[in-house]
C-alpha positions in Angstrom: -10.2 -67.2 14.5 -10.7 -63.7 14.4 -12.4 -61.8 11.7 -9.7 -60.4 9.7 -12.1 -58.4 7.7 -12.3 -56.0 10.7 -9.0 -54.8 9.5 -11.2 -52.1 7.9 -11.4 -50.5 10.8 -7.8 -50.0 11.1 -7.3 -48.9 7.5 -10.4 -46.5 7.0 -11.0 -44.6 10.1 -13.5 -41.9 9.9 -15.6 -43.9 7.3 -19.3 -43.9 7.2 -20.5 -47.5 5.4 -24.0 -48.7 5.0 -24.5 -52.8 5.5 -27.5 -54.1 3.8 -28.8 -57.4 4.6 -32.2 -58.9 4.9 -32.6 -62.8 5.6 -31.4 -64.8 8.4 -28.1 -66.0 7.1 -27.0 -62.1 6.9 -28.1 -61.4 10.5 -25.9 -64.4 11.9 -22.8 -63.9 9.7 -23.0 -60.0 10.2 -23.4 -60.1 13.6 -19.5 -60.2 14.4 -18.7 -57.2 12.4 -21.5 -55.0 13.5 -21.1 -55.6 17.2 -17.4 -54.9 16.9 -18.0 -51.8 14.6 -20.2 -50.3 17.9 -17.0 -50.1 19.7 -15.0 -48.7 17.3 -14.9 -44.7 18.0 -14.2 -43.8 14.4 -16.4 -45.9 12.1 -19.9 -45.2 11.7 -22.3 -48.0 10.6 -25.9 -47.5 9.1 -27.7 -51.1 8.7 -30.5 -51.4 6.5 -32.7 -54.0 6.6 -34.6 -55.3 3.6 -37.4 -57.3 5.2 -37.0 -60.0 3.0 -37.3 -62.0 6.3 -39.6 -60.0 8.5 -41.4 -62.0 11.2 -40.0 -62.5 14.7 -38.8 -66.0 14.2 -36.4 -65.1 11.1 -35.0 -61.6 12.2 -36.0 -60.0 15.7 -35.1 -63.0 17.5 -31.5 -63.3 16.4 -31.0 -59.7 16.7 -31.7 -60.3 20.3 -29.6 -63.3 20.5 -26.8 -61.6 18.9 -26.7 -59.0 20.8 -27.2 -56.9 17.8 -28.8 -53.3 17.6 -32.1 -53.0 15.6 -31.7 -51.9 12.1 -31.3 -48.0 11.7 -33.3 -48.4 8.5 -36.0 -51.1 8.4 -37.9 -51.7 4.9 -40.9 -53.7 4.0 -41.4 -55.3 0.6 -44.3 -56.9 -0.8 -44.2 -59.1 -4.3 -44.3 -62.2 -5.8 -41.8 -64.0 -7.8 -37.9 -63.3 -8.1 -37.7 -60.4 -10.3 -40.5 -58.7 -8.6 -39.2 -58.7 -5.2 -35.7 -57.7 -6.3 -37.0 -54.6 -8.2 -38.9 -53.7 -5.3 -35.9 -53.7 -3.0 -33.5 -52.0 -5.2 -36.1 -49.2 -5.7 -36.7 -48.8 -2.1 -32.5 -49.0 -1.3 -32.0 -46.3 -4.0 -34.4 -44.0 -2.3 -32.6 -44.7 1.3 -29.1 -44.7 -0.1 -29.6 -41.7 -2.1 -29.3 -39.2 0.2 -26.0 -40.3 1.5 -24.0 -40.5 -1.5 -20.8 -38.5 -1.1 -21.2 -39.5 2.5 -20.8 -43.2 2.2 -17.6 -45.0 2.0 -19.0 -48.1 0.7 -21.8 -50.5 1.0 -21.3 -53.9 2.5 -23.2 -56.9 1.6 -22.3 -60.3 2.7 -23.4 -63.8 0.5 -25.9 -64.3 -2.3 -29.2 -63.5 -1.0 -31.8 -61.6 -3.0 -31.6 -58.7 -0.4 -27.4 -58.7 -1.1 -27.8 -58.4 -4.8 -30.6 -55.6 -4.4 -28.0 -53.7 -2.2 -25.1 -54.3 -4.7 -27.3 -53.1 -7.6 -28.6 -50.0 -5.7 -25.3 -49.1 -4.6 -23.6 -49.6 -8.2 -26.4 -47.5 -9.7 -25.5 -44.7 -7.4 -21.9 -44.7 -8.0 -21.3 -46.3 -4.3 -18.7 -48.8 -3.7 -19.4 -52.1 -3.2 -17.7 -54.5 -0.8 -18.7 -58.1 -1.1 -17.9 -60.4 1.9 -17.6 -64.2 1.4 -16.7 -63.5 -2.4 -15.9 -65.9 -4.9 -17.9 -69.0 -3.9 -19.2 -70.9 -7.0 -21.4 -74.0 -7.2 -20.8 -73.4 -11.0 -24.3 -74.3 -11.6 -26.2 -71.4 -13.5 -29.7 -73.1 -12.7 -29.1 -71.8 -9.3 -30.6 -68.1 -8.5 -27.9 -68.1 -5.8 -25.4 -68.6 -8.3 -26.4 -65.9 -10.3 -26.4 -63.8 -7.5 -22.9 -64.4 -6.4 -21.4 -63.6 -9.9 -23.2 -60.3 -10.4 -22.4 -59.2 -6.9 -18.8 -59.9 -7.2 -18.4 -58.1 -10.6 -20.3 -55.1 -9.4 -18.0 -55.1 -6.4 -15.0 -52.8 -5.7 -13.6 -55.0 -3.0 -14.5 -58.5 -3.0 -13.4 -60.3 0.4 -12.6 -64.1 0.4 -12.2 -66.6 2.8 -10.4 -69.6 0.8 -8.0 -69.8 -1.8 -10.5 -71.4 -4.1 -12.9 -68.2 -4.1 -9.6 -66.6 -5.4 -9.3 -68.9 -8.3 -12.8 -68.7 -9.2 -12.6 -64.8 -9.4 -9.4 -64.5 -11.1 -10.7 -67.3 -13.9 -13.8 -64.7 -14.3 -11.3 -61.6 -14.8 -11.8 -60.1 -11.4 -8.2 -58.0 -11.3 -6.4 -59.4 -8.3 -5.8 -55.9 -6.5 -9.5 -56.1 -5.8 -9.4 -59.8 -3.7 -8.6 -59.5 -0.3 -8.2 -62.8 2.1 -10.0 -62.2 5.3 -11.3 -64.2 8.1 -14.5 -66.1 8.1 -17.5 -63.9 10.3 -19.8 -67.0 10.3 -16.7 -68.7 12.4 -16.2 -65.7 14.4 -20.3 -65.6 15.6 -19.8 -69.2 16.1 -17.0 -68.7 18.6 -18.9 -65.5 20.2 -22.3 -67.6 21.0 -20.1 -70.5 22.0 -18.5 -68.2 24.7 -21.9 -67.1 25.8 -23.3 -70.8 25.7 -20.4 -71.9 27.7 -20.8 -69.1 30.2 -24.7 -69.9 30.7 -24.2 -73.6 31.5 -21.4 -72.6 34.2 -23.8 -70.5 35.8 -26.8 -72.6 35.7 -25.9 -76.2 34.3 -25.0 -77.5 38.2 -28.2 -76.1 39.4 -30.9 -77.8 36.6 -30.9 -81.3 35.4 -33.4 -83.1 33.1 -34.7 -86.4 34.4 -33.3 -89.1 33.3 -35.7 -91.3 31.2 -37.0 -94.8 32.6 -34.8 -97.6 31.2 -37.0 -100.0 28.8 -38.7 -103.1 30.2 -37.3 -106.1 28.9 -39.9 -106.4 26.3 -39.4 -103.1 25.2 -35.7 -103.5 24.2 -34.4 -104.1 21.1 -33.4 -107.9 20.5 
């Protein structure tokens, strides 16, 4: 399956988009779009990492393994608690996005993390269109912080990109205009396909030259009856 959301490239040439991310799921799923965007001659992307997942095991290692460039803008957040961290992210993002007002065609966010919510709020405050990938997903449990994030992001977005029919039903029930809803491919699946090719290649190159020792058979006494 190819990422149909990358059709943006054929419709919005010579455009500049910011991508706001900050967690491991964001990095993994956005990898397919970012890597492909690098090869497009007339689309410019500015990648902003909020620092929500900031250590090497939660961020740097995925940039390397997914062949992604380092973020153009790396933020650093501190704070305890849901509200404080989101508030600081919004403040920092507004400061970084404000100089790009008038230049950006949109801010792209994916999923339902706090970084994504902060990106949507910051862009909306500045009047920059928000494009939400993986929109319309619902657990219908408002006790979940992620569910609140999903709903708020969708209603702040100028375009909501969905991957399944149920998502469209959810959005229509909430009053999202149909013209804002666009069925696209699944970035997570495309990233998986890209990694599968890489793993298959490595196995073809190294698989026949390496072998793991076979475990010794259990003695009769140690075998299960």
